[in-house]
C-alpha positions in Angstrom: 51.1 -29.6 74.9 47.4 -29.4 74.5 45.3 -32.0 76.1 43.4 -34.5 73.9 40.2 -33.0 75.3 41.1 -29.5 74.0 42.0 -30.7 70.6 38.7 -32.6 70.2 36.8 -29.5 71.3 38.6 -27.4 68.8 37.8 -29.8 65.9 34.2 -29.9 66.9 34.1 -26.1 66.9 35.7 -25.9 63.5 33.3 -28.5 62.1 30.3 -26.6 63.5 31.5 -23.3 62.0 31.9 -24.9 58.6 28.5 -26.4 58.8 27.0 -23.0 59.7 28.8 -21.4 56.8 27.5 -24.1 54.4 24.0 -23.6 55.7 24.2 -19.8 55.3 25.6 -20.1 51.8 22.9 -22.6 50.8 20.2 -20.4 52.1 21.6 -17.4 50.3 22.0 -19.4 47.1 18.4 -20.7 47.2 17.0 -17.2 47.9 19.1 -15.5 45.3 16.9 -14.2 42.5 17.3 -16.2 39.3 18.3 -14.3 36.2 15.6 -13.7 33.6 16.0 -14.9 30.1 15.6 -12.1 27.6 15.7 -11.8 23.8 18.1 -9.3 22.3 17.9 -7.5 19.0 20.9 -5.9 17.2 20.1 -2.5 15.9 20.4 -2.2 12.1 19.7 0.2 9.3 16.8 -0.1 6.9 13.5 1.4 5.7 11.2 3.1 8.1 7.8 4.5 7.1 5.3 6.8 8.6 1.9 5.3 7.9 -1.7 5.6 9.0 -4.3 2.8 8.6 -8.1 2.6 8.6 -9.9 2.5 11.9 -12.5 -0.1 10.8 -12.4 -2.8 8.2 -12.5 -1.5 4.6 -14.5 -3.1 1.8 -13.8 -4.2 -1.8 -16.2 -2.3 -3.9 -17.0 -2.3 -7.6 -16.5 0.9 -9.7 -19.9 0.2 -11.3 -22.7 -1.3 -9.2 -26.4 -0.8 -9.6 -29.4 -2.2 -7.7 -32.2 -2.3 -10.3 -35.9 -2.3 -9.7 -38.8 -1.7 -12.1 -40.4 1.8 -11.9 -43.8 0.2 -11.3 -44.9 -2.9 -9.6 -46.2 -6.0 -11.4 -46.1 -9.7 -11.8 -42.7 -11.0 -13.1 -43.3 -12.6 -16.5 -39.8 -13.1 -17.8 -36.5 -13.6 -16.0 -33.9 -13.6 -18.8 -30.9 -14.1 -16.5 -29.9 -16.0 -13.4 -27.4 -15.2 -10.6 -23.8 -15.3 -11.7 -24.6 -14.6 -15.4 -22.4 -12.3 -17.4 -24.5 -9.7 -19.3 -23.9 -7.1 -21.9 -25.0 -3.5 -21.9 -28.6 -3.3 -23.1 -29.4 -7.0 -22.5 -32.9 -7.8 -21.2 -32.8 -8.8 -17.5 -36.5 -8.9 -16.4 -39.9 -8.1 -17.8 -43.2 -7.7 -15.9 -46.6 -8.6 -17.3 -47.6 -5.7 -19.6 -50.2 -7.2 -22.0 -52.5 -4.3 -21.4 -49.8 -1.8 -22.3 -48.9 -3.7 -25.4 -52.6 -3.6 -26.4 -52.6 0.2 -25.9 -49.5 0.4 -28.1 -51.1 -1.6 -30.9 -54.2 0.7 -30.7 -52.0 3.8 -30.9 -50.1 2.4 -33.9 -53.4 1.7 -35.6 -54.6 5.2 -34.9 -51.3 6.5 -36.5 -52.0 4.6 -39.6 -55.6 5.9 -39.7 -54.5 9.4 -39.2 -52.0 9.2 -42.0 -54.6 7.9 -44.4 -56.9 10.7 -43.3 -54.1 13.2 -44.1 -53.9 11.8 -47.6 -57.6 12.2 -48.1 -58.0 15.8 -46.8 -54.8 17.1 -48.3 -55.7 15.7 -51.7 -59.0 17.6 -51.4 -57.1 20.7 -50.3 -54.8 20.6 -53.3 -57.8 20.2 -55.7 -59.6 23.1 -54.0 -56.5 25.3 -54.4 -56.3 24.4 -58.1 -60.0 25.3 -58.5 -59.5 28.6 -56.7 -56.7 29.5 -59.1 -59.0 28.7 -62.1 -61.8 30.8 -60.7 -59.4 33.7 -60.1 -58.2 33.5 -63.7 -61.9 33.4 -65.0 -62.7 36.3 -62.7 -59.8 38.3 -64.2 -61.3 37.8 -67.6 -64.8 38.7 -66.4 -66.2 35.2 -67.1 -67.3 34.6 -63.4 -68.6 36.8 -60.7 -66.5 38.0 -57.8 -68.6 36.0 -55.3 -67.9 32.8 -57.2 -64.1 33.5 -57.1 -64.3 34.4 -53.3 -66.3 31.2 -52.6 -63.6 29.1 -54.4 -60.8 30.8 -52.5 -62.6 30.3 -49.1 -63.1 26.6 -50.0 -59.4 26.1 -50.7 -58.4 27.8 -47.5 -60.8 25.6 -45.5 -59.5 22.5 -47.2 -55.9 23.5 -46.5 -56.7 24.1 -42.8 -58.3 20.6 -42.7 -55.1 19.2 -44.2 -53.0 20.9 -41.5 -55.3 19.6 -38.8 -55.0 16.1 -40.1 -51.2 16.3 -40.0 -51.4 17.6 -36.4 -53.5 14.5 -35.6 -50.8 12.3 -37.0 -48.2 14.0 -34.7 -50.6 13.5 -31.8 -51.1 9.8 -32.4 -47.3 9.3 -32.9 -46.8 11.0 -29.5 -49.3 8.6 -28.0 -47.3 5.7 -29.4 -44.2 7.1 -27.6 -46.2 7.4 -24.4 -47.2 3.7 -24.6 -43.6 2.7 -25.2 -42.5 4.7 -22.2 -45.2 2.9 -20.1 -43.9 -0.4 -21.4 -40.4 0.7 -20.4 -41.6 0.9 -16.8 -42.1 -2.9 -16.8 -38.7 -4.0 -18.2 -35.1 -3.9 -16.9 -32.1 -3.7 -19.2 -28.4 -3.9 -18.2 -27.0 -0.4 -18.1 -23.5 -1.7 -18.4 -21.5 -4.9 -19.0 -21.4 -6.8 -15.7 -22.3 -9.8 -13.5 -25.7 -10.5 -12.0 -24.9 -10.7 -8.3 -28.4 -11.3 -6.9 -32.0 -11.6 -8.0 -35.0 -11.0 -5.7 -38.1 -12.7 -7.0 -39.2 -15.6 -9.3 -41.4 -15.8 -12.4 -45.0 -15.3 -11.4 -44.2 -13.4 -8.2 -45.1 -9.7 -7.7 -42.2 -7.3 -7.9 -42.4 -4.0 -6.0 -40.4 -0.9 -6.7 -38.4 0.8 -3.9 -40.1 4.0 -2.9 -38.0 6.6 -1.1 -37.4 5.8 2.5 -38.5 2.2 2.3 -35.7 -0.3 2.3 -37.2 -2.7 -0.3 -34.7 -5.2 -1.7 -33.8 -4.4 -5.4 -35.0 -6.9 -8.0 -31.5 -7.3 -9.6 -28.1 -6.4 -8.2 -25.6 -5.9 -11.1 -21.9 -5.4 -10.6 -18.9 -4.7 -12.9 -16.1 -7.0 -11.6 -13.6 -5.6 -14.1 -13.0 -2.5 -12.0 -12.6 -2.7 -8.2 -11.4 -0.4 -5.5 -11.1 -0.4 -1.7 -13.3 1.9 0.4 -11.9 2.4 3.9 -12.8 4.7 6.9 -10.0 6.8 8.3 -10.0 8.7 11.6 -11.0 12.3 11.1 -7.8 13.3 12.9 -5.7 11.7 10.1 -7.8 13.0 7.2 -5.8 16.2 6.7 -2.7 14.1 6.1 -4.3 12.1 3.2 -4.3 13.3 -0.4 -5.2 11.7 -3.7 -2.2 10.0 -5.3 -0.4 9.0 -2.1 0.9 5.4 -2.1 -0.9 2.8 0.0 -0.4 -0.8 1.0 -3.5 -2.9 0.7 -4.1 -6.1 2.7 -7.0 -8.5 2.4 -8.3 -10.9 5.0 -9.0 -13.4 2.3 -5.3 -13.3 1.2 -3.4 -13.4 4.5 0.4 -12.6 4.6 0.1 -10.7 1.3 0.1 -7.0 0.6 -0.5 -5.1 -2.6 0.7 -1.7 -3.7 -1.8 1.0 -4.6 -2.6 4.6 -4.4 -5.3 6.9 -2.9 -7.9 7.7 -5.6 -10.3 9.9 -3.7 -10.8 11.4 -0.2 -14.4 12.0 0.8 -15.3 15.8 1.2 -17.2 15.2 4.4 -17.0 13.4 7.7 -19.2 10.4 8.4 -20.9 10.4 11.8 -22.2 6.9 12.7 -23.9 6.4 16.1 -21.7 4.9 18.8 -18.7 5.0 16.4 -15.9 7.5 15.9 -16.1 10.1 13.2 -14.4 9.0 10.1 -13.6 10.1 6.5 -13.9 7.5 3.8 -11.1 7.1 1.3 -11.0 5.1 -2.0 -7.8 3.3 -2.9 -7.0 1.4 -6.1 -4.5 -1.3 -6.9 -1.4 -0.5 -8.9 -1.6 -3.9 -10.5 -5.1 -5.3 -10.1 -4.2 -8.6 -11.7 -1.7 -9.3 -8.9 -4.5 -9.9 -6.4 -6.3 -12.4 -8.7 -10.0 -12.6 -8.7 -11.5 -10.6 -5.9 -15.1 -10.7 -4.6 -17.0 -7.5 -4.0 -17.5 -7.3 -0.3 -14.1 -8.7 0.8 -12.8 -6.9 4.0 -9.6 -5.0 3.5 -7.0 -2.8 5.3 -5.5 0.3 3.7 -2.2 1.6 5.0 -1.4 5.1 3.7 2.3 5.7 3.4 3.1 9.3 4.3 6.9 9.5 4.5 9.7 6.9 3.9 13.3 6.8 5.2 15.3 4.2 3.2 18.5 4.0 5.3 17.6 4.9 8.9 18.8 3.5 12.2 15.7 1.7 13.5 14.4 -0.3 16.4 11.3 -2.6 16.6 8.4 -0.4 17.8 7.4 -3.2 20.2 10.7 -2.8 22.0 10.0 0.8 23.0 8.9 1.7 26.5 6.8 4.8 27.3 8.7 8.0 27.0 11.0 6.8 24.2 13.2 4.4 26.3 14.8 1.0 25.6 16.4 -1.6 27.8 20.0 -2.7 27.3 22.1 -5.3 29.1 25.2 -4.2 30.9 28.4 -6.4 31.0 27.4 -7.6 34.5 24.0 -8.8 33.2 21.9 -6.1 34.7 19.3 -4.3 32.6 19.6 -0.5 32.2 17.3 2.1 30.5 18.5 4.4 27.7 16.4 7.2 26.3 16.3 7.8 22.6 15.0 10.4 20.2 12.5 8.9 17.9 11.7 10.0 14.3 9.3 8.3 11.9 7.4 5.4 13.4 4.8 2.8 12.4 3.6 -0.4 14.0 6.7 -2.3 12.9 9.7 0.0 13.2 10.7 3.3 14.7 13.5 5.5 13.5 16.2 6.4 16.0 17.6 9.9 15.6 19.7 9.9 18.8 20.7 7.5 21.6 21.5 4.4 19.6 23.8 3.4 16.8 23.8 0.4 14.4 25.2 -2.7 16.2 23.8 -1.9 19.7 21.7 -4.6 21.2 18.4 -4.0 23.0 15.8 -6.1 24.7 12.7 -7.0 22.7 11.0 -9.4 25.1 9.4 -6.8 27.2 6.3 -8.9 27.7 8.1 -11.3 30.0 7.6 -11.0 33.8 10.3 -9.1 35.7 11.9 -7.5 32.6 12.7 -4.0 33.9 15.7 -1.8 34.7 17.9 -3.3 37.4 16.9 -6.9 36.7 19.6 -9.6 36.3 19.2 -11.3 32.9 20.7 -13.9 30.6 20.4 -14.0 26.9 17.7 -16.4 25.7 19.1 -18.3 22.7 16.4 -19.6 20.5 16.9 -23.2 19.2 18.2 -23.3 15.7 15.7 -24.1 13.0 16.1 -27.2 10.9 
């Protein structure tokens, strides 16, 4: 039989051993890395597009827009419109003071009338002289007058006819002078070259309006736009330019209409590269809406994005592009909760989806929350279940 002292010692040793095991287990449990919550996405089939977008913001432009200025400077006498007015082609927009030119025009018209009356006078005398010359020729044939008399009458008739022709030429000259004065008056007036809307007016009645000489950025007197026809002008990277052709489908987005997109097509690709200082070289394209009325009333100058659709796959195995790691790899969860990498062969791709040619099948689940700390191959994870929406 064991002594009481030995039994007590044994119990104490067992209790100490259990305590040590508990302490070691607690330490291991507290230092054990906690699993990371990740979001999984089930691979499905759907549409994948290969697209390219503009490098800088595009702009809504009007098919017809003109910045009008009078050909010559002068004081504004008439402003027939105001900003925002709808105008018709040929409607008067602005007139400068031109009383001096109107006086010149009145003088030229009076000279035309005087020249026409002078034509009547000298041509009547010419006709009378020609009749007299014929009579003298008849009398000379009958030997009733001398040859010198007949020659004198014929010379008089020719001189009168020349004076008649000169008077008619004077009429043409005075009429041309009238046209010149009208052209001069045209330098002081602005008419609408097409139906449109007056966007901006620079100047008020009584102020001096100055034309825009070459090389001098003088603001135009009137900015006229046609809002009935709009298009998008967008700069594309020169590397992408060879892929773009007129007629290709596009997707248009406007900052003024968020969360909306509108179908359209490429209308024109610029035949040259724009080189702007401190900016990448770009090629401008023009895109139009398939259904302009769908966007409602747009303002010229709105910023826009044009996404050119190059190729479309309607039923492709696809993954979110944001779930791809460098080198075409994705993260998957093993049954033991450890992350592992899998390489895939990618096909078409855009900012939203990437086509999977090899490496995954529909129904596989991959990690999409790559932005979370510690999400990498070998990490222990748990599925992050998002709360159900009401």
